[in-house]
PLY file of the C-alpha trace (Angstrom):
ply
format ascii 1.0
element vertex 231
property float x
property float y
property float z
element edge 230
property int vertex1
property int vertex2
end_header
31.63 9.15 -61.20
34.53 8.81 -58.78
37.68 9.03 -60.89
40.99 7.20 -60.60
43.66 9.45 -59.04
47.40 8.96 -58.81
50.21 10.47 -56.80
53.87 9.55 -56.78
53.34 6.29 -54.90
49.59 5.91 -54.47
46.77 4.84 -56.74
43.32 6.04 -55.65
40.96 3.43 -57.10
37.17 3.30 -56.76
36.24 0.17 -54.87
35.26 -3.00 -56.72
33.51 -6.08 -55.29
36.78 -7.98 -54.96
38.13 -5.29 -52.58
35.61 -6.09 -49.84
37.93 -8.18 -47.67
40.61 -5.45 -47.71
38.08 -2.83 -46.64
36.74 -5.00 -43.82
40.22 -5.90 -42.56
41.20 -2.21 -42.38
38.16 -1.21 -40.34
38.35 -4.27 -38.13
41.91 -3.45 -37.10
42.00 -2.43 -33.43
44.86 0.06 -33.90
43.09 1.73 -36.80
39.87 2.04 -34.81
41.73 3.34 -31.75
43.34 6.18 -33.69
40.05 6.95 -35.36
38.26 7.09 -32.03
35.82 4.37 -33.03
34.67 1.14 -31.50
35.14 -2.04 -33.49
32.15 -2.55 -35.75
30.81 -6.08 -36.37
32.14 -7.62 -39.55
28.66 -8.17 -40.96
27.89 -4.46 -40.61
31.12 -3.48 -42.36
30.32 -5.81 -45.24
26.88 -4.26 -45.49
28.49 -0.83 -45.59
30.95 -1.84 -48.29
28.14 -3.12 -50.48
26.21 0.10 -49.90
29.22 2.04 -51.24
28.96 0.03 -54.47
25.18 0.04 -54.77
24.26 3.44 -53.35
27.18 5.85 -52.77
28.65 5.44 -56.25
25.42 5.20 -58.29
23.84 8.14 -56.47
27.11 10.12 -56.60
26.78 10.93 -52.92
30.52 11.58 -52.50
33.90 10.28 -53.66
35.48 7.28 -51.95
38.55 5.26 -52.90
40.75 2.40 -51.85
44.42 3.41 -51.63
46.96 1.13 -53.31
50.74 1.21 -53.49
52.78 -1.15 -55.65
49.71 -3.34 -56.05
49.04 -3.66 -52.31
46.01 -2.26 -50.50
47.23 0.58 -48.26
44.11 2.27 -46.98
41.00 4.31 -47.63
40.20 7.90 -48.70
37.15 10.13 -49.12
36.11 13.65 -50.02
32.58 14.38 -48.88
30.27 17.02 -47.44
30.59 17.30 -43.68
27.84 18.07 -41.21
30.23 19.94 -38.92
30.54 22.94 -41.26
29.25 24.02 -44.64
32.01 22.39 -46.63
33.81 19.20 -47.61
35.98 16.97 -45.47
39.03 14.93 -46.39
39.21 11.46 -44.83
42.17 9.09 -45.03
42.91 5.88 -43.18
46.11 3.87 -43.63
46.65 0.21 -42.80
49.26 -0.13 -40.01
51.72 -1.86 -42.31
51.98 1.37 -44.30
52.46 3.80 -41.41
55.68 5.72 -41.11
56.51 6.08 -44.81
54.99 9.46 -45.61
52.01 7.97 -47.44
49.54 9.78 -45.19
50.72 13.21 -46.21
50.90 12.12 -49.83
47.30 10.90 -49.70
46.08 14.19 -48.23
47.93 16.19 -50.88
46.30 14.07 -53.56
42.87 14.76 -52.10
43.63 18.48 -51.90
44.54 18.60 -55.57
41.36 16.76 -56.47
39.28 19.07 -54.26
40.77 22.14 -55.95
41.02 21.04 -59.56
38.03 18.74 -60.00
35.54 19.90 -57.37
36.45 23.59 -57.46
36.75 23.82 -53.68
38.76 26.65 -52.15
39.13 24.99 -48.75
38.71 21.61 -47.10
38.32 20.30 -43.56
39.63 17.47 -41.44
38.81 16.06 -38.00
41.66 14.94 -35.74
41.45 13.49 -32.26
43.05 15.81 -29.71
45.21 12.93 -28.44
46.52 12.09 -31.90
49.55 14.36 -31.65
51.43 12.81 -34.56
48.55 13.38 -36.95
48.00 16.90 -35.65
51.66 17.69 -36.27
51.44 16.32 -39.79
48.31 18.37 -40.51
50.07 21.54 -39.37
53.01 20.76 -41.65
50.60 20.40 -44.55
49.07 23.79 -43.77
45.92 22.92 -41.81
44.92 25.36 -39.08
42.74 24.74 -36.06
39.20 26.05 -36.40
37.49 24.81 -33.24
37.14 21.85 -30.89
34.21 19.45 -31.16
33.36 17.76 -27.85
31.60 14.41 -28.01
28.94 13.10 -25.65
31.62 11.05 -23.93
33.79 14.11 -23.36
36.28 13.25 -26.11
37.71 16.20 -28.01
38.17 16.27 -31.77
39.87 19.18 -33.48
38.21 20.62 -36.57
40.96 21.68 -38.97
40.73 23.71 -42.18
43.11 24.21 -45.08
43.08 26.29 -48.25
43.28 24.06 -51.31
45.33 26.82 -52.98
47.86 27.10 -50.18
51.31 26.74 -51.76
52.53 24.92 -48.65
50.16 22.00 -49.10
51.62 20.94 -52.43
48.47 21.65 -54.46
49.23 21.86 -58.15
47.42 23.55 -60.98
46.68 21.82 -64.28
44.56 18.83 -65.19
46.75 16.00 -63.97
46.39 14.82 -60.38
49.91 13.71 -59.56
52.45 14.20 -56.83
55.00 16.97 -57.04
58.59 15.95 -57.59
60.43 15.46 -54.34
57.38 14.72 -52.21
58.60 14.58 -48.63
58.59 11.17 -47.02
57.14 12.25 -43.70
56.08 9.75 -41.10
52.34 9.34 -40.89
51.33 7.60 -37.72
47.82 6.88 -36.66
45.13 5.34 -38.74
44.47 8.34 -40.75
47.21 10.81 -41.46
45.18 13.09 -39.36
41.98 13.59 -41.25
40.25 11.62 -38.65
36.86 10.16 -38.90
34.19 10.58 -36.29
32.78 13.13 -38.69
29.33 13.61 -40.00
27.83 13.50 -43.45
24.46 14.77 -44.59
22.29 12.94 -47.08
20.86 15.78 -49.16
17.68 13.84 -49.76
16.83 12.82 -46.23
18.86 15.31 -44.16
19.80 12.42 -41.88
23.22 13.03 -40.37
25.43 10.08 -39.59
28.81 9.49 -38.02
30.88 8.50 -41.00
33.98 6.90 -39.59
36.72 6.02 -42.04
34.55 4.69 -44.73
31.56 6.82 -45.13
31.18 5.74 -41.65
31.33 2.33 -40.19
28.78 3.54 -37.69
26.58 4.83 -40.52
26.25 1.50 -42.30
22.67 0.98 -41.30
21.67 4.54 -42.22
23.34 4.36 -45.62
21.69 1.06 -46.44
18.29 2.25 -45.24
18.60 5.36 -47.42
19.43 3.19 -50.39
16.34 1.03 -50.03
0 1
1 2
2 3
3 4
4 5
5 6
6 7
7 8
8 9
9 10
10 11
11 12
12 13
13 14
14 15
15 16
16 17
17 18
18 19
19 20
20 21
21 22
22 23
23 24
24 25
25 26
26 27
27 28
28 29
29 30
30 31
31 32
32 33
33 34
34 35
35 36
36 37
37 38
38 39
39 40
40 41
41 42
42 43
43 44
44 45
45 46
46 47
47 48
48 49
49 50
50 51
51 52
52 53
53 54
54 55
55 56
56 57
57 58
58 59
59 60
60 61
61 62
62 63
63 64
64 65
65 66
66 67
67 68
68 69
69 70
70 71
71 72
72 73
73 74
74 75
75 76
76 77
77 78
78 79
79 80
80 81
81 82
82 83
83 84
84 85
85 86
86 87
87 88
88 89
89 90
90 91
91 92
92 93
93 94
94 95
95 96
96 97
97 98
98 99
99 100
100 101
101 102
102 103
103 104
104 105
105 106
106 107
107 108
108 109
109 110
110 111
111 112
112 113
113 114
114 115
115 116
116 117
117 118
118 119
119 120
120 121
121 122
122 123
123 124
124 125
125 126
126 127
127 128
128 129
129 130
130 131
131 132
132 133
133 134
134 135
135 136
136 137
137 138
138 139
139 140
140 141
141 142
142 143
143 144
144 145
145 146
146 147
147 148
148 149
149 150
150 151
151 152
152 153
153 154
154 155
155 156
156 157
157 158
158 159
159 160
160 161
161 162
162 163
163 164
164 165
165 166
166 167
167 168
168 169
169 170
170 171
171 172
172 173
173 174
174 175
175 176
176 177
177 178
178 179
179 180
180 181
181 182
182 183
183 184
184 185
185 186
186 187
187 188
188 189
189 190
190 191
191 192
192 193
193 194
194 195
195 196
196 197
197 198
198 199
199 200
200 201
201 202
202 203
203 204
204 205
205 206
206 207
207 208
208 209
209 210
210 211
211 212
212 213
213 214
214 215
215 216
216 217
217 218
218 219
219 220
220 221
221 222
222 223
223 224
224 225
225 226
226 227
227 228
228 229
229 230
């Protein structure tokens, strides 16, 4: 079961039915989609995807996905899930534009890193960042990510596959059972829709071996595939 996580300013909460409109608004935002390298997805498809998270992703324990909240306001989206690009897990974060520039992106990634290390037992994690998203790339480097290789899309777009050790002392990962932010978390600007762990990634359903572009939320583009797998 996807647990509740907390950092200094963020609450990572599993989605509930009443969160649907927040989720849809985030992934229908043109700026968010631009930084994620995605086309706008029809609202009906996003709503179908959200319901699949509740009825399939959570019950089948496919991967962990949360809504991000700060001071009671919806701030974005986060995931830790297997990626089809490498044999490992990817961190995905997407912030609503109203919460850019306050260091919440880096804080969200640190929270995911602690969860990956302490709860999932992972020694490293991956992220995908668009080559043009220089602000997010800079933030990833500050957190300790290193470039692994470029992934070139069919349209010629370049996405950088990044990797980070979950035990790297520079990424703020803590030991112990509590998933909380370290004192004095830096308030770094996080521009772009996702603090850098960009979407346009792939996930593999272990039952069907069907790979799908996951986007920010288990993949806006994968809505149909997720729902079909759930049927």
